[in-house]
Legacy VTK file of the C-alpha trace (Angstrom):
# vtk DataFile Version 3.0
C-alpha trace
ASCII
DATASET POLYDATA
POINTS 111 float
-21.669 66.063 -32.040
-20.128 62.615 -31.565
-16.428 62.217 -30.764
-14.274 59.205 -31.567
-11.164 59.559 -29.399
-7.841 58.002 -30.375
-9.179 57.191 -33.811
-5.798 56.363 -35.337
-6.525 55.192 -38.913
-10.117 54.140 -38.161
-12.553 56.759 -39.433
-16.123 56.401 -38.177
-18.699 58.228 -40.292
-20.893 60.565 -38.281
-18.183 61.098 -35.661
-15.474 63.711 -35.280
-12.414 61.469 -35.310
-9.766 62.775 -32.906
-6.144 61.707 -32.552
-2.928 63.378 -31.436
-1.350 62.529 -34.808
-2.368 64.060 -38.149
-3.333 60.800 -39.840
-5.547 60.423 -42.901
-8.609 59.264 -40.907
-8.329 62.073 -38.336
-10.671 65.050 -38.481
-9.250 66.983 -35.510
-5.705 66.733 -34.179
-5.930 67.106 -30.405
-4.717 65.479 -27.214
-7.504 63.222 -25.951
-6.459 64.009 -22.371
-7.353 67.695 -22.707
-9.649 67.963 -25.758
-8.684 71.628 -26.014
-10.454 71.949 -29.394
-13.844 71.235 -27.834
-16.103 73.288 -25.587
-17.815 72.031 -22.471
-21.255 70.511 -23.039
-20.647 70.074 -26.761
-20.713 66.300 -27.372
-23.680 63.951 -27.156
-21.425 60.874 -27.442
-17.772 60.201 -26.691
-16.402 56.870 -27.922
-12.947 55.823 -26.700
-11.914 52.361 -27.854
-8.626 50.982 -26.563
-7.127 54.343 -25.687
-7.755 54.665 -21.948
-5.152 52.001 -21.208
-2.531 54.161 -22.948
-2.919 56.927 -20.398
-0.728 56.891 -17.337
-2.173 56.099 -13.955
-1.811 59.766 -13.042
-3.404 60.955 -16.302
-6.541 58.909 -16.761
-8.602 60.503 -13.996
-8.112 64.055 -15.286
-8.868 62.825 -18.823
-12.130 61.237 -17.661
-13.067 64.448 -15.850
-12.404 66.438 -19.031
-14.492 64.022 -21.115
-17.304 64.432 -18.605
-17.097 68.212 -19.002
-17.254 67.953 -22.808
-20.329 65.719 -22.677
-23.761 67.312 -22.613
-25.953 66.506 -19.646
-27.297 63.017 -20.262
-24.622 62.317 -22.888
-23.095 58.895 -23.457
-19.501 57.858 -22.767
-18.604 54.539 -24.418
-15.266 53.084 -23.334
-13.718 49.829 -24.546
-10.628 48.480 -22.784
-8.775 45.167 -23.028
-10.340 42.159 -21.369
-7.903 41.631 -18.489
-9.003 38.033 -17.970
-8.114 37.288 -21.606
-4.728 38.985 -21.168
-3.966 36.822 -18.120
-5.206 33.707 -19.924
-2.972 34.484 -22.928
-0.017 35.122 -20.625
-0.539 31.848 -18.756
-0.860 29.871 -21.983
2.234 31.464 -23.543
4.510 32.133 -20.555
7.202 29.636 -21.614
7.237 30.952 -25.178
7.483 34.520 -23.908
10.402 33.543 -21.669
12.191 31.814 -24.550
11.765 34.821 -26.820
13.109 37.188 -24.172
9.902 39.126 -23.554
10.023 38.324 -19.836
13.309 39.239 -18.207
14.969 41.033 -15.347
14.833 38.333 -12.704
11.155 38.855 -11.899
9.143 35.912 -10.654
6.337 35.316 -13.151
4.968 32.175 -11.501
LINES 1 112
111 0 1 2 3 4 5 6 7 8 9 10 11 12 13 14 15 16 17 18 19 20 21 22 23 24 25 26 27 28 29 30 31 32 33 34 35 36 37 38 39 40 41 42 43 44 45 46 47 48 49 50 51 52 53 54 55 56 57 58 59 60 61 62 63 64 65 66 67 68 69 70 71 72 73 74 75 76 77 78 79 80 81 82 83 84 85 86 87 88 89 90 91 92 93 94 95 96 97 98 99 100 101 102 103 104 105 106 107 108 109 110
């Protein structure tokens, strides 16, 4: 079995598409942090694209441990996360625009 975690509206054929919301592209509604619908050693592949960054800093480690438990021995975990260098580059290029539009506020020093 192949799992696509946090699938949202993107259905990938050949994968069990998992999201916490019952959307049209979702095969199994489950919390990706716990994967309570899946047994240990049941997935050959887990694909998590742009979902890990949505977990809190106190949640991600237990989620990764659970994903490890769901994977078969020798299974593959594919994770895609934002390119932090690109985020910083975008911020630096657009800082003044962000300030003008009120996205940066609160007296913080963004220099």
